[in-house]
C-alpha positions in Angstrom: 7.6 -27.7 -69.0 9.0 -24.8 -67.1 12.1 -24.8 -64.9 12.1 -23.4 -61.4 14.8 -23.2 -58.8 14.1 -24.0 -55.2 13.2 -22.1 -53.0 12.4 -19.2 -55.3 11.4 -19.3 -58.9 14.4 -17.7 -60.6 16.9 -18.1 -57.7 18.0 -20.9 -55.6 20.8 -23.3 -54.6 21.1 -25.1 -58.0 21.3 -21.7 -59.9 23.9 -20.6 -57.4 26.0 -23.8 -58.0 25.6 -23.4 -61.8 26.8 -19.8 -61.5 29.9 -20.9 -59.7 30.7 -23.4 -62.5 30.0 -20.8 -65.1 32.5 -18.4 -63.5 35.2 -21.0 -63.2 37.1 -21.2 -66.5 38.0 -24.8 -66.0 34.4 -25.9 -65.3 32.6 -23.6 -67.7 32.0 -26.5 -70.2 30.5 -28.6 -67.4 28.0 -25.9 -66.7 27.2 -25.6 -70.3 26.5 -29.3 -70.6 24.4 -29.3 -67.4 22.4 -26.3 -68.7 21.8 -28.2 -72.0 20.7 -31.3 -70.1 18.2 -29.2 -68.0 16.8 -27.6 -71.2 16.5 -31.1 -72.8 14.7 -32.3 -69.7 12.2 -29.4 -69.9 11.5 -30.1 -73.6 11.2 -33.9 -73.4 9.6 -34.5 -70.0 8.3 -37.1 -69.3 9.7 -38.9 -72.3 13.4 -38.5 -71.3 14.2 -41.9 -72.7 13.9 -40.4 -76.2 16.8 -37.9 -75.6 20.5 -38.3 -74.7 20.4 -37.5 -71.0 20.4 -39.7 -67.9 17.6 -39.4 -65.5 16.6 -41.9 -62.7 14.2 -42.1 -60.0 15.6 -42.1 -56.5 14.6 -45.5 -55.1 12.9 -45.1 -51.7 12.5 -41.3 -52.2 10.0 -41.1 -55.0 9.0 -38.9 -56.7 12.5 -37.4 -56.3 14.5 -37.7 -59.5 18.2 -37.3 -60.4 19.7 -35.9 -63.6 23.2 -37.3 -64.1 26.0 -35.6 -66.0 29.6 -37.0 -66.1 32.3 -34.5 -67.3 36.0 -34.7 -66.9 35.8 -37.5 -64.3 33.4 -35.5 -62.1 29.9 -36.8 -61.6 27.4 -33.9 -61.4 23.9 -34.7 -60.0 20.9 -32.4 -60.1 18.0 -33.5 -58.0 14.5 -32.4 -59.1 10.8 -33.1 -58.8 7.9 -32.3 -61.1 4.8 -30.5 -60.0 2.1 -29.9 -62.6 4.0 -28.2 -65.5 7.1 -27.2 -63.5 10.4 -29.0 -63.0 11.7 -27.9 -59.6 15.5 -28.0 -59.4 16.1 -28.8 -55.7 19.8 -29.6 -55.1 23.0 -30.2 -57.0 26.2 -32.0 -56.0 29.6 -33.0 -57.5 30.4 -36.5 -56.7 33.9 -38.0 -56.6 32.7 -41.5 -55.4 30.1 -43.9 -56.6 27.7 -43.5 -53.6 25.5 -40.4 -53.3 25.8 -39.0 -49.8 22.6 -39.7 -47.9 22.6 -36.2 -46.4 22.3 -34.7 -49.9 19.5 -37.1 -50.9 17.6 -36.2 -47.6 18.1 -32.5 -48.2 16.7 -32.8 -51.7 13.9 -35.0 -50.4 13.0 -32.4 -47.8 13.0 -29.6 -50.4 10.8 -31.7 -52.6 8.4 -32.3 -49.8 8.2 -28.5 -49.3 7.5 -27.9 -53.0 4.8 -30.6 -53.1 3.0 -29.3 -50.0 2.5 -25.9 -51.5 -0.6 -25.3 -53.6 
């Protein structure tokens, strides 16, 4: 599988968020772990149950998916969808509470809808 960043191919919101983490000395390790998880996702899709990453379907928003990474008491979430042989990274958040903000899920869902509409 190939990885793409919404809305472009090589550039987008998730890449920008990861770059912020990479440039923050205290969160550089979090970025490295998220990068590793994304690479594992690309290698193992759709058999993610065979590797050590947490992926779940967003109930009520299928086929939107969520990659979860916990690091130093911060919950990172990368929302993605799959179209043909491409995993589209749509949105990324840092959560400090259990509940994912609905506005973030809707934003990811709308981006997913845009990706899936294009031929």
